[in-house]
PAROZA-187267 format. One record per atom (N, C-alpha, C, O): y, x, z; residue in one letter. Coordinates in steps of 0.001 Angstrom, whole numbers, plus 500000, padded with zeros to 6 digits. Layout:
BEGIN
YXZA;...
This chain:
BEGIN
382197344375898913X;380890344627899694X;379823344583898997X;379702343795898059X;378644345656899453X;377381345640898721X;376513344322898648X;376390343599899636X;375980344071897565X;375509342835897386X;374208342779898227X;373938341783898899X;373320343989898170X;371980344236898874X;372345343786900420X;371570343110901097X;373400344167900806X;373761343970902416X;373725342453902497X;372891341834903157X;374725341885901753X;374886340520901833X;373440339676901689X;373251338629902308X;372617340171900941X;371309339488900609X;370348339511901812X;369550338624902117X;370580340767902487X;370070341009903848X;370471340180905025X;369738339686905881X;371852340117904902X;372476339296906230X;372373337814905861X;372569336979906743X;372090337453904669X;371718336141904494X;370471335640905148X;370411334612905823X;369281336619904840X;368005336427905449X;368075336585907060X;367435335827907788X;368779337474907496X;368912337592908787X;369545336314909620X;369111335967910718X;370366335825909102X;371060334627909557X;370171333500909398X;370054332678910307X;369488333392908228X;368371332412908154X;367324332389909174X;366962331338909704X;366773333679909491X;365817333803910378X;366491333485911950X;365849332785912733X;367644333978912284X;368112333557913559X;368245331912913732X;367823331371914754X;368798331237912773X;368909330017912659X;367501329352912914X;367371328455913748X;366514329807912200X;365246329347912248X;364417329386913559X;363684328512914021X;364708330588914034X;363839330815915449X;364782330172916429X;364228329584917358X;366083330168916407X;366660329362917332X;366306327887917487X;366232327407918618X;366055327057916267X;365813325701916348X;364288325710916734X;363886324707917324X;363430326671916487X;362098326452916980X;362008326809918608X;361208326266919369X;362810327647918929X;362845327986920465X;363366326810921189X;362896326462922272X;364340326191920594X;364797325017921247X;363704324024921553X;363361323592922653X;363231323753920364X;362203322765920450X;361071323309921505X;360551322456922225X;360742324392921614X;359597324778922627X;360188324520924071X;359542323918924928X;361545325050924296X;361991324897925437X;362463323342925667X;362833323144926825X;362506322564925080X;362808321137925378X;361570320368925876X;361517319692926903X;360417320614924838X;359307319735924715X;357930320434925158X;356961319738925459X;357888321618925181X;356584322385925583X;356137322246927039X;356904322064927985X;354778322353927111X;354271322328928414X;353271323596928494X;352717324109927522X;353133324045929988X;352407325160930318X;351061325226930167X;350435326245929875X;350516323917930406X;349219323850930364X;348613323843929025X;349159323264928086X;347310324578928894X;346722324204927455X;346326322751926999X;346223321775927742X;346165322780925916X;346179321378925152X;344879321019924362X;344559321658923359X;344117319944924860X;342993319657924018X;342005320840923719X;341431321384924662X;341779321284922318X;340880322257921854X;341140323616922599X;340194324390922752X;342315323913923040X;342535325160923600X;341494325267924763X;341136326438924886X;340905324441925637X;340364324758926658X;338899325122926155X;338179325845926843X;338533324669925093X;337047325055924472X;337341326253923692X;336850327326924044X;338071326178922700X;338172327212921662X;338696328512922216X;338354329589921730X;339575328405923290X;340089329606923730X;339536330088925165X;339139331241925330X;339538329186926124X;338979329529927387X;337605329893927342X;337155330995927656X;336836328719926855X;335272328915927013X;334758329870925784X;333746330506926080X;335222330074924570X;334755330560923508X;335379332008923442X;334767332887922835X;336453332244923991X;337203333413923745X;337568334310925108X;337150335447925323X;338241333711925776X;338711334689927082X;337472334609928057X;337284335750928480X;336650333824928530X;335598333975929343X;334719335005928972X;334421335895929769X;334177334946927556X;333231336066927033X;333954337258927029X;333429338344927277X;335099337114926769X;336037338494926790X;335826339174927993X;335378340320927948X;336131338537929266X;336193338949930611X;334867339394930988X;334685340213931889X;333813338792930219X;332365338986930723X;331734340036929901X;330604340470930126X;332552340460928874X;332121341677927987X;330978341263927094X;330150342070926670X;330968339965926824X;330091339257925933X;330562338882924688X;329809338393923846X;331910339093924468X;332523338655923147X;332245339681921886X;332745340794921721X;331404339061921136X;331315339872920102X;331699339481918856X;331963338285918733X;331840340486917492X;332647340175916376X;332291338933915873X;333188338258915367X;330928338407915918X;330587337148915374X;331148335935915902X;331102334861915303X;331763336140917204X;332245335066918027X;333574334810917423X;334104333709917569X;334137335752916760X;335504335719916128X;335472335000914818X;336505334483914393X;334435334940914200X;334208334243913082X;333681332894913105X;333611332164912116X;333262332554914446X;332615331258914552X;333396330222913926X;334593330410913707X;332693328909913553X;333361327790913048X;334226327234914243X;333922327441915418X;335309326524913853X;336140325819914848X;336441324506913960X;337405324376913206X;335445323579914195X;335493322348913221X;335180322923911899X;334169323589911678X;336073322645911042X;335660323053909576X;336361324370909215X;336298324816908069X;337106325060910311X;337599326181909919X;337225327460910402X;336482327304911371X;337397328528910176X;337147329914910742X;338478330660910854X;339057331304909980X;338892330397912326X;340260330776912632X;340233332377913191X;340803332711914229X;339586333170912454X;339725334534912852X;341011335073913289X;341116335497914440X;341992335098912487X;343180335550912790X;343822335114913895X;344442335805914703X;343616333680913910X;344246332945915232X;343706333545916473X;344415333927917404X;342205333619916433X;341698334191917732X;341925335475918077X;341828335805919259X;342304336506916962X;342536337728917280X;344080337814917658X;344467338713918404X;344903336926917167X;346309336881917692X;346189336559919190X;346754337282920011X;345469335494919564X;345379334830920888X;344907335999921916X;345488336313922955X;343687336586921371X;343210337787922171X;344214338653922536X;344475338922923708X;344866339163921448X;345739340106921516X;346946339783922718X;347246340552923632X;347455338634922493X;348448338061923657X;347897338064924841X;348612338443925769X;346747337723925082X;346009337650926230X;345938339039926911X;346042339191928128X;345757340007926047X;345428341465926652X;346500342045926819X;346557342828927768X;347588341875926042X;349177342617926437X;349743341625927395X;350652342082928088X;349425340377927602X;350292339791928643X;349640339838930133X;350182339746931234X;348333340009929780X;347349340133931052X;346885338663931732X;346265338479932780X;347413337666930751X;346870336324931419X;347125335517929952X;347586335874928868X;346633334358930434X;346693333160929174X;348096332198929380X;348310331395930289X;348879332513928356X;350255331935928478X;350592331071927225X;351096331610926240X;350313329700927249X;350523328841926272X;351881329020925566X;352029329022924344X;352911329178926538X;354232329249925704X;354488330620925043X;355296330715924119X;353915331509925435X;353851332812924722X;353334332677923382X;353864333125922365X;352187331983923465X;351487331650922141X;352491330853921008X;352597331140919816X;353146329839921701X;354033329015920791X;355145329919920448X;355544329804919289X;355737330790921184X;356637331946920728X;356570332655919608X;357367332844918689X;355225333105919888X;354623334142918887X;354289333399917537X;354622333868916448X;353683332341917664X;353478331409916353X;354810331222915764X;354936331434914557X;355701330895916382X;357178330538915682X;357591331849914978X;357973331822913808X;357515333011915696X;357928334045915030X;357335334528913996X;357957335053913072X;355919334395914034X;355064334515912713X;355386333568911554X;355388333916910373X;355632332457911959X;356026331491910819X;357597331850910090X;357795331834908875X;358467332120910971X;359734332604910407X;359685333783909572X;360346333875908538X;358838334773910046X;358618336050909375X;358145335606908116X;358769336076907164X;357116334745907813X;356426334244906539X;357548333737905998X;357845334291904940X;358391332751906398X;359501332141905700X;360485333053905018X;360838332886903850X;360883333959905740X;361809335048905264X;361340335853904159X;362041336132903186X;360081336241904334X;359294336886903371X;359208336268901889X;359299336927900853X;359015334868901984X;358839333957901064X;360310333845900300X;360497333980899090X;361179333600901189X;362654333855900576X;362844334941899822X;363222334870898653X;362554336222900541X;362999337350899944X;362024337630898570X;362467338283897624X;360897337165898570X;360060337370897492X;360402336567896246X;360216336995895107X;360961335261896563X;361510334241895393X;362859334681894964X;363313334367893863X;363518335422895843X;364672336089895451X;364465337316894552X;365199337627893613X;363620337821894869X;363256339101893791X;362725338579892713X;363174339066891676X;361985337818892591X;361517337055891234X;362665336400890377X;362597336315889151X;363687335960891100X;364850335769890349X;366032336662890282X;367198336372890013X;365532337733890562X;366428339105890340X;367837339004891314X;369015339237891042X;367295338636892333X;368371338521893320X;369565337588893345X;370565337749894045X;369315336464892388X;370146335387892380X;369700334271892832X;368513333962892731X;370645333481893419X;370187332272894226X;369775332338895403X;369179331329895781X;369896333359896302X;369264333545897396X;369971332534898471X;369340332140899452X;371029332225898276X;371425331242899056X;370990329810899152X;370930329168900201X;370691329375897953X;370039328315897626X;368418328382898312X;367816327438898823X;368031329518898182X;366572329782898482X;366403329681899973X;365561329061900622X;367518330525900405X;367460330554901963X;367800329189902728X;367281328829903785X;368687328557902057X;368917327304902565X;367679326368902676X;367345325788903709X;367026326297901442X;365880325413901275X;364855325594902100X;364230324675902629X;364587327054902279X;363389327738903301X;364105327170904970X;363315326765905823X;365202327197905183X;365684326854906412X;365542325491906744X;365381325120907907X;365598324652905679X;365301323008905892X;363977323024906160X;363602322242907034X;363119323755905600X;361605323827905771X;361109324055907308X;360425323297907995X;361739325511907689X;361213325949908938X;361930325366910076X;361295325243911124X;363270324951910030X;364005324586911273X;363831323275911379X;364064322844912508X;363431322334910424X;363456320798910992X;362079320673911788X;361091321293911394X;362044319959912774X;360911319701913688X;359702318676913167X;359035317974913926X;359563318730911794X;358381317950911384X;357189318658911878X;357215319844912206X;356110317884911925X;354833318715912300X;355074319267913750X;354415320277913998X;355819318846914678X;356238319718915702X;354818319959916660X;354893320853917502X;353796319346916575X;352611319479917094X;352307321183916917X;352098321917917883X;352325321582915677X;351987323100915506X;352812323927916231X;352384324918916822X;353971323588916226X;355207324537917199X;354800324258918556X;354724325287919228X;354469323026919270X;354106322909920427X;352732323002921178X;352525322806922376X;351892323328920249X;350652323702920880X;350444325242920470X;350571325627919307X;350125326045921497X;349986327352921195X;348948328007920513X;349026329181920153X;347915327234920314X;346692327639919408X;346702327084918052X;345732326455917630X;347953327327917219X;348159326833916077X;348488327818915010X;348732327498913846X;348479329012915462X;349060329974914349X;348118329979913137X;348507330628912166X;346859329311913045X;346089329221911841X;347087328641910650X;347209329226909574X;347781327420910979X;348549326797910016X;349541327783909021X;349694327763907799X;350164328680910111X;350941329723909399X;350394330807908549X;350925331251907531X;349180331215909126X;348334332262908290X;348038331441907071X;348346332070906059X;347568330304906830X;347192329585905696X;348521329840904676X;348417330310903543X;349702329459905273X;350892329599904408X;351034330932903947X;351317331136902766X;350830332078904935X;351130333446904370X;350212333767903603X;350597334311902568X;348793333595903756X;347765333798902738X;347907333326901289X;347793333997900264X;348180332026901429X;348177331196900258X;349484331867899303X;349272332268898158X;350585331914899820X;351755332251899283X;351354333855898586X;351504334178897408X;350843334656899641X;350551336153899287X;349567336152898081X;349604337010897199X;348726335166898117X;347818335164896690X;348535334686895468X;348362335230894377X;349321333695895640X;350054333270894612X;351138334232894018X;351437334325892827X;351564334792894861X;352638335832894472X;351947336937893790X;352283337204892636X;350896337698894450X;350301338498893698X;349495338202892284X;349488338976891326X;348822336932892346X;348385336582891077X;349447336354889963X;349162336541888781X;350553335988890328X;351465335794889216X;352027337080888813X;352623337177887740X;351865338167889673X;352418339558888979X;351417340268888807X;351580341465889040X;350299339896888431X;349366340743887693X;348833339790886337X;348883338562886264X;348416340554885506X;347814339883884236X;346624339139884382X;345584339659884786X;346728337879884057X;345269336973884276X;344131337672883924X;344044338274882854X;343196337631884808X;341797338098884635X;341731339521884486X;340696340052884085X;342734340164884770X;342618341773885107X;341818341863886371X;341522340961887154X;341497343278886409X;340566343438887642X;341528343428888885X;341064343065889966X;342839343807888787X;343867343418890011X;343951342024890185X;343912341566891327X;344054341328889259X;344074339853889424X;343128339099890083X;343379338183890866X;341720339608889666X;340388339163890298X;340669339603891773X;340811338681892576X;340760340787892207X;340725341294893246X;341837340518894368X;341581340274895547X;342827340282893816X;343858339577894626X;343282338276895153X;343247337823896297X;342832337792893972X;342108336163894091X;341206336422895088X;341438335884896171X;340337337040895000X;339032336904896040X;339404337556897259X;339079336977898295X;340136338845897365X;340319339215898708X;341367338461899523X;341279338425900751X;342506337770898763X;343315337119899671X;343139335811899983X;343365335340901098X;342634335036898785X;342320333590899124X;341034333295899808X;340961332476900724X;340039333959899364X;338703333690899806X;338488334392901013X;337782333878901881X;339016335523901183X;338626336361902313X;339481335800903692X;339047336105904803X;340450335147903590X;341223334823904707X;340226333921905480X;340051334278906645X;339556332859905088X;338588332109905798X;339445331194906695X;338771330613907546X;340592330958906712X;341374330038907512X;341381328436907079X;341882327575907801X;340935328235906167X;340889327206905177X;339688326402905457X;338696326956905930X;339698324985905174X;338502324272905294X;337388324906904174X;337799325426903137X;336088324822904454X;335125325298903275X;335274324378902110X;334779324868901095X;335771323267901949X;336036322507900582X;337013323419899730X;336935323338898504X;337799324160900227X;338782324922899361X;338216326229898951X;338834326901898125X;336945326711899518X;336410328105898916X;336024327946897793X;335573328898897155X;
């Protein structure tokens, strides 16, 4: 059997197990009603201005506590428009899909760095991280995709920085555009 096919099948099985675990958690413990910050940050600051036609680009970049959650707001607004309503569970499922896709990309990237060796160990390790219900609040609150975007941009930055010569122009662009440009982390990290 083709080794590349086996590698992809390992990643697919990992993704299916991970998303099944997260969807089970959502099915058993989630609630339809928005929770805490969602009322202020989604309803008042995002959906109402969108419906009134007053939502501007600067609103998408406004601070939320110590974070700028641009990508989370874009994701939430996209789901709101696509679904025609505010659906907390749809946000949970979407965030879970984003997280699983990120973990699969991380496993594939690590596998490529190791020349496609040890994919089974990498996939199993990633599966333990994503399928176990630690920090389940991030899974069970619809407005938490920023946590997953931080992981994606942080890993993307590290991956690109490690694959370019230090202090080269590409290294500097990767560092600035991916890490500083995400603006999903607290200002102390900037």
